[in-house]
C-alpha positions in Angstrom: 0.0 -0.3 0.1 1.4 3.6 -0.8 1.0 6.3 1.4 0.6 10.2 -0.1 0.1 13.2 2.6 -1.0 16.6 0.8 -0.5 19.7 2.9 -2.6 22.3 2.4 -3.9 25.3 4.5 -6.8 25.8 6.7 -9.6 27.8 4.8 -12.6 26.6 3.5 -11.3 26.6 -0.5 -8.0 24.9 0.4 -9.7 22.1 2.7 -12.5 21.7 -0.1 -9.3 21.5 -3.1 -7.0 19.4 -1.0 -10.0 17.2 -0.4 -10.7 16.8 -4.1 -7.2 16.1 -4.9 -7.4 13.2 -2.3 -10.7 11.7 -3.9 -9.4 11.7 -7.8 -6.6 10.3 -6.6 -7.9 7.3 -4.3 -9.6 6.8 -7.5 -6.6 6.9 -9.6 -4.8 4.8 -7.6 -6.6 1.9 -5.9 -4.5 1.1 -2.6 -3.5 4.6 -1.8 -3.8 5.8 1.4 -3.7 10.0 1.9 -4.1 12.2 4.5 -4.3 15.7 4.5 -2.2 17.7 6.6 -2.9 21.4 7.8 
């Protein structure tokens, strides 16, 4: 299993963008574990 950590700011827009990117990555790479760090 691969892991990826995304860093972002805490604003609503930045969090939305990070979550959207994480969702796209999870769909593209099955088994990828994505975490978001603020």
